[in-house]
Backbone as XML, in Angstrom:
<?xml version="1.0"?>
<chain id="A" units="angstrom">
  <residue number="1" name="MET">
    <atom name="N" x="208.688" y="-104.764" z="-9.472"/>
    <atom name="CA" x="209.029" y="-103.671" z="-10.359"/>
    <atom name="C" x="208.144" y="-103.767" z="-11.610"/>
  </residue>
  <residue number="2" name="THR">
    <atom name="N" x="207.540" y="-102.668" z="-11.990"/>
    <atom name="CA" x="206.708" y="-102.666" z="-13.189"/>
    <atom name="C" x="207.583" y="-102.490" z="-14.426"/>
  </residue>
  <residue number="3" name="ALA">
    <atom name="N" x="207.000" y="-102.761" z="-15.586"/>
    <atom name="CA" x="207.739" y="-102.612" z="-16.846"/>
    <atom name="C" x="208.206" y="-101.172" z="-17.021"/>
  </residue>
  <residue number="4" name="GLU">
    <atom name="N" x="207.369" y="-100.233" z="-16.626"/>
    <atom name="CA" x="207.738" y="-98.820" z="-16.751"/>
    <atom name="C" x="208.927" y="-98.478" z="-15.850"/>
  </residue>
  <residue number="5" name="GLN">
    <atom name="N" x="208.930" y="-99.009" z="-14.641"/>
    <atom name="CA" x="210.044" y="-98.772" z="-13.722"/>
    <atom name="C" x="211.332" y="-99.393" z="-14.255"/>
  </residue>
  <residue number="6" name="ILE">
    <atom name="N" x="211.224" y="-100.576" z="-14.824"/>
    <atom name="CA" x="212.392" y="-101.234" z="-15.393"/>
    <atom name="C" x="212.951" y="-100.416" z="-16.551"/>
  </residue>
  <residue number="7" name="GLU">
    <atom name="N" x="212.058" y="-99.921" z="-17.426"/>
    <atom name="CA" x="212.506" y="-99.108" z="-18.557"/>
    <atom name="C" x="213.163" y="-97.811" z="-18.087"/>
  </residue>
  <residue number="8" name="GLN">
    <atom name="N" x="212.646" y="-97.218" z="-17.018"/>
    <atom name="CA" x="213.259" y="-96.009" z="-16.467"/>
    <atom name="C" x="214.639" y="-96.318" z="-15.902"/>
  </residue>
  <residue number="9" name="GLU">
    <atom name="N" x="214.772" y="-97.448" z="-15.232"/>
    <atom name="CA" x="216.065" y="-97.850" z="-14.679"/>
    <atom name="C" x="217.072" y="-98.100" z="-15.803"/>
  </residue>
  <residue number="10" name="ILE">
    <atom name="N" x="216.623" y="-98.739" z="-16.885"/>
    <atom name="CA" x="217.501" y="-98.977" z="-18.036"/>
    <atom name="C" x="217.969" y="-97.648" z="-18.616"/>
  </residue>
  <residue number="11" name="SER">
    <atom name="N" x="217.060" y="-96.704" z="-18.775"/>
    <atom name="CA" x="217.416" y="-95.384" z="-19.310"/>
    <atom name="C" x="218.426" y="-94.689" z="-18.410"/>
  </residue>
  <residue number="12" name="SER">
    <atom name="N" x="218.201" y="-94.789" z="-17.107"/>
    <atom name="CA" x="219.120" y="-94.175" z="-16.152"/>
    <atom name="C" x="220.511" y="-94.798" z="-16.259"/>
  </residue>
  <residue number="13" name="LEU">
    <atom name="N" x="220.564" y="-96.118" z="-16.344"/>
    <atom name="CA" x="221.849" y="-96.805" z="-16.449"/>
    <atom name="C" x="222.540" y="-96.483" z="-17.769"/>
  </residue>
  <residue number="14" name="GLU">
    <atom name="N" x="221.771" y="-96.420" z="-18.855"/>
    <atom name="CA" x="222.365" y="-96.094" z="-20.152"/>
    <atom name="C" x="222.986" y="-94.693" z="-20.131"/>
  </residue>
  <residue number="15" name="GLY">
    <atom name="N" x="222.423" y="-93.792" z="-19.348"/>
    <atom name="CA" x="222.976" y="-92.447" z="-19.212"/>
    <atom name="C" x="224.300" y="-92.424" z="-18.469"/>
  </residue>
  <residue number="16" name="GLN">
    <atom name="N" x="224.603" y="-93.490" z="-17.743"/>
    <atom name="CA" x="225.846" y="-93.578" z="-16.972"/>
    <atom name="C" x="226.992" y="-94.196" z="-17.768"/>
  </residue>
  <residue number="17" name="LEU">
    <atom name="N" x="226.705" y="-94.716" z="-18.948"/>
    <atom name="CA" x="227.750" y="-95.366" z="-19.740"/>
    <atom name="C" x="228.795" y="-94.352" z="-20.196"/>
  </residue>
  <residue number="18" name="SER">
    <atom name="N" x="230.058" y="-94.758" z="-20.097"/>
    <atom name="CA" x="231.165" y="-93.855" z="-20.417"/>
    <atom name="C" x="231.765" y="-94.117" z="-21.798"/>
  </residue>
  <residue number="19" name="GLY">
    <atom name="N" x="231.485" y="-95.274" z="-22.366"/>
    <atom name="CA" x="232.102" y="-95.644" z="-23.630"/>
    <atom name="C" x="233.332" y="-96.506" z="-23.442"/>
  </residue>
  <residue number="20" name="ASP">
    <atom name="N" x="233.807" y="-96.633" z="-22.214"/>
    <atom name="CA" x="234.939" y="-97.498" z="-21.891"/>
    <atom name="C" x="234.392" y="-98.876" z="-21.535"/>
  </residue>
  <residue number="21" name="MET">
    <atom name="N" x="234.693" y="-99.869" z="-22.360"/>
    <atom name="CA" x="234.131" y="-101.200" z="-22.196"/>
    <atom name="C" x="234.367" y="-101.755" z="-20.793"/>
  </residue>
  <residue number="22" name="PHE">
    <atom name="N" x="235.559" y="-101.598" z="-20.260"/>
    <atom name="CA" x="235.879" y="-102.183" z="-18.962"/>
    <atom name="C" x="235.173" y="-101.465" z="-17.824"/>
  </residue>
  <residue number="23" name="LYS">
    <atom name="N" x="235.054" y="-100.151" z="-17.910"/>
    <atom name="CA" x="234.347" y="-99.401" z="-16.872"/>
    <atom name="C" x="232.846" y="-99.657" z="-16.934"/>
  </residue>
  <residue number="24" name="ASP">
    <atom name="N" x="232.344" y="-99.921" z="-18.128"/>
    <atom name="CA" x="230.903" y="-100.073" z="-18.334"/>
    <atom name="C" x="230.398" y="-101.501" z="-18.151"/>
  </residue>
  <residue number="25" name="MET">
    <atom name="N" x="231.268" y="-102.455" z="-17.905"/>
    <atom name="CA" x="230.860" y="-103.860" z="-17.846"/>
    <atom name="C" x="229.773" y="-104.110" z="-16.803"/>
  </residue>
  <residue number="26" name="GLU">
    <atom name="N" x="229.912" y="-103.579" z="-15.612"/>
    <atom name="CA" x="228.929" y="-103.807" z="-14.555"/>
    <atom name="C" x="227.586" y="-103.158" z="-14.908"/>
  </residue>
  <residue number="27" name="ILE">
    <atom name="N" x="227.639" y="-101.944" z="-15.453"/>
    <atom name="CA" x="226.411" y="-101.247" z="-15.844"/>
    <atom name="C" x="225.726" y="-102.005" z="-16.971"/>
  </residue>
  <residue number="28" name="ARG">
    <atom name="N" x="226.494" y="-102.456" z="-17.960"/>
    <atom name="CA" x="225.914" y="-103.200" z="-19.082"/>
    <atom name="C" x="225.304" y="-104.532" z="-18.613"/>
  </residue>
  <residue number="29" name="ASP">
    <atom name="N" x="225.902" y="-105.151" z="-17.609"/>
    <atom name="CA" x="225.345" y="-106.382" z="-17.051"/>
    <atom name="C" x="223.996" y="-106.098" z="-16.400"/>
  </residue>
  <residue number="30" name="LYS">
    <atom name="N" x="223.900" y="-105.005" z="-15.661"/>
    <atom name="CA" x="222.632" y="-104.632" z="-15.035"/>
    <atom name="C" x="221.573" y="-104.340" z="-16.094"/>
  </residue>
  <residue number="31" name="ILE">
    <atom name="N" x="221.964" y="-103.628" z="-17.152"/>
    <atom name="CA" x="221.035" y="-103.320" z="-18.241"/>
    <atom name="C" x="220.549" y="-104.613" z="-18.884"/>
  </residue>
  <residue number="32" name="HIS">
    <atom name="N" x="221.469" y="-105.521" z="-19.134"/>
    <atom name="CA" x="221.127" y="-106.810" z="-19.752"/>
    <atom name="C" x="220.130" y="-107.583" z="-18.890"/>
  </residue>
  <residue number="33" name="ASN">
    <atom name="N" x="220.375" y="-107.647" z="-17.596"/>
    <atom name="CA" x="219.479" y="-108.364" z="-16.687"/>
    <atom name="C" x="218.098" y="-107.728" z="-16.658"/>
  </residue>
  <residue number="34" name="LEU">
    <atom name="N" x="218.034" y="-106.395" z="-16.670"/>
    <atom name="CA" x="216.741" y="-105.707" z="-16.681"/>
    <atom name="C" x="215.995" y="-105.976" z="-17.982"/>
  </residue>
  <residue number="35" name="LYS">
    <atom name="N" x="216.712" y="-105.982" z="-19.103"/>
    <atom name="CA" x="216.068" y="-106.265" z="-20.391"/>
    <atom name="C" x="215.547" y="-107.694" z="-20.426"/>
  </residue>
  <residue number="36" name="MET">
    <atom name="N" x="216.260" y="-108.631" z="-19.794"/>
    <atom name="CA" x="215.786" y="-110.005" z="-19.731"/>
    <atom name="C" x="214.522" y="-110.089" z="-18.878"/>
  </residue>
  <residue number="37" name="GLN">
    <atom name="N" x="214.442" y="-109.304" z="-17.817"/>
    <atom name="CA" x="213.233" y="-109.280" z="-17.002"/>
    <atom name="C" x="212.055" y="-108.774" z="-17.829"/>
  </residue>
  <residue number="38" name="LEU">
    <atom name="N" x="212.289" y="-107.742" z="-18.639"/>
    <atom name="CA" x="211.228" y="-107.204" z="-19.482"/>
    <atom name="C" x="210.739" y="-108.230" z="-20.491"/>
  </residue>
  <residue number="39" name="SER">
    <atom name="N" x="211.657" y="-109.002" z="-21.041"/>
    <atom name="CA" x="211.276" y="-109.961" z="-22.079"/>
    <atom name="C" x="210.800" y="-111.288" z="-21.498"/>
  </residue>
  <residue number="40" name="GLY">
    <atom name="N" x="210.930" y="-111.471" z="-20.189"/>
    <atom name="CA" x="210.436" y="-112.686" z="-19.554"/>
    <atom name="C" x="211.426" y="-113.821" z="-19.479"/>
  </residue>
  <residue number="41" name="THR">
    <atom name="N" x="212.696" y="-113.570" z="-19.785"/>
    <atom name="CA" x="213.706" y="-114.615" z="-19.643"/>
    <atom name="C" x="214.366" y="-114.500" z="-18.284"/>
  </residue>
  <residue number="42" name="LYS">
    <atom name="N" x="215.119" y="-115.478" z="-17.901"/>
    <atom name="CA" x="215.687" y="-115.571" z="-16.558"/>
    <atom name="C" x="217.069" y="-114.929" z="-16.477"/>
  </residue>
  <residue number="43" name="PRO">
    <atom name="N" x="217.210" y="-113.866" z="-15.675"/>
    <atom name="CA" x="218.554" y="-113.345" z="-15.395"/>
    <atom name="C" x="219.348" y="-114.381" z="-14.595"/>
  </residue>
  <residue number="44" name="MET">
    <atom name="N" x="220.652" y="-114.375" z="-14.750"/>
    <atom name="CA" x="221.505" y="-115.377" z="-14.116"/>
    <atom name="C" x="221.361" y="-115.427" z="-12.602"/>
  </residue>
  <residue number="45" name="ASN">
    <atom name="N" x="221.065" y="-114.311" z="-11.959"/>
    <atom name="CA" x="221.009" y="-114.267" z="-10.503"/>
    <atom name="C" x="219.605" y="-114.512" z="-9.962"/>
  </residue>
  <residue number="46" name="GLN">
    <atom name="N" x="218.691" y="-115.027" z="-10.778"/>
    <atom name="CA" x="217.328" y="-115.289" z="-10.348"/>
    <atom name="C" x="217.097" y="-116.779" z="-10.202"/>
  </residue>
  <residue number="47" name="THR">
    <atom name="N" x="216.149" y="-117.145" z="-9.363"/>
    <atom name="CA" x="215.832" y="-118.559" z="-9.155"/>
    <atom name="C" x="214.620" y="-118.995" z="-9.952"/>
  </residue>
  <residue number="48" name="ILE">
    <atom name="N" x="213.980" y="-118.082" z="-10.673"/>
    <atom name="CA" x="212.821" y="-118.457" z="-11.481"/>
    <atom name="C" x="213.268" y="-119.295" z="-12.665"/>
  </residue>
  <residue number="49" name="GLU">
    <atom name="N" x="212.383" y="-120.105" z="-13.186"/>
    <atom name="CA" x="212.725" y="-120.941" z="-14.334"/>
    <atom name="C" x="212.753" y="-120.105" z="-15.604"/>
  </residue>
  <residue number="50" name="CYS">
    <atom name="N" x="213.574" y="-120.489" z="-16.520"/>
    <atom name="CA" x="213.746" y="-119.789" z="-17.778"/>
    <atom name="C" x="212.556" y="-120.056" z="-18.691"/>
  </residue>
  <residue number="51" name="VAL">
    <atom name="N" x="211.912" y="-119.004" z="-19.167"/>
    <atom name="CA" x="210.781" y="-119.146" z="-20.063"/>
    <atom name="C" x="211.257" y="-119.555" z="-21.445"/>
  </residue>
  <residue number="52" name="GLY">
    <atom name="N" x="212.394" y="-119.014" z="-21.877"/>
    <atom name="CA" x="212.885" y="-119.260" z="-23.216"/>
    <atom name="C" x="213.326" y="-120.686" z="-23.466"/>
  </residue>
  <residue number="53" name="CYS">
    <atom name="N" x="214.048" y="-121.286" z="-22.544"/>
    <atom name="CA" x="214.578" y="-122.629" z="-22.782"/>
    <atom name="C" x="213.846" y="-123.704" z="-21.992"/>
  </residue>
  <residue number="54" name="GLY">
    <atom name="N" x="213.037" y="-123.301" z="-21.030"/>
    <atom name="CA" x="212.266" y="-124.270" z="-20.263"/>
    <atom name="C" x="213.056" y="-125.033" z="-19.221"/>
  </residue>
  <residue number="55" name="SER">
    <atom name="N" x="214.272" y="-124.599" z="-18.937"/>
    <atom name="CA" x="215.068" y="-125.341" z="-17.948"/>
    <atom name="C" x="214.599" y="-125.085" z="-16.533"/>
  </residue>
</chain>
């Protein structure tokens, strides 16, 4: 996935947010993971090593 595709996916997911914290939890988790991919840190469900902490 390219950075542009990730940003488009984030925008799409942000458009689905309802404002209800409990309903939006899964969408916000996906957004968070995509933003971590953009910044080069390791999403929890990935096997790559974390750039930020070096673990």
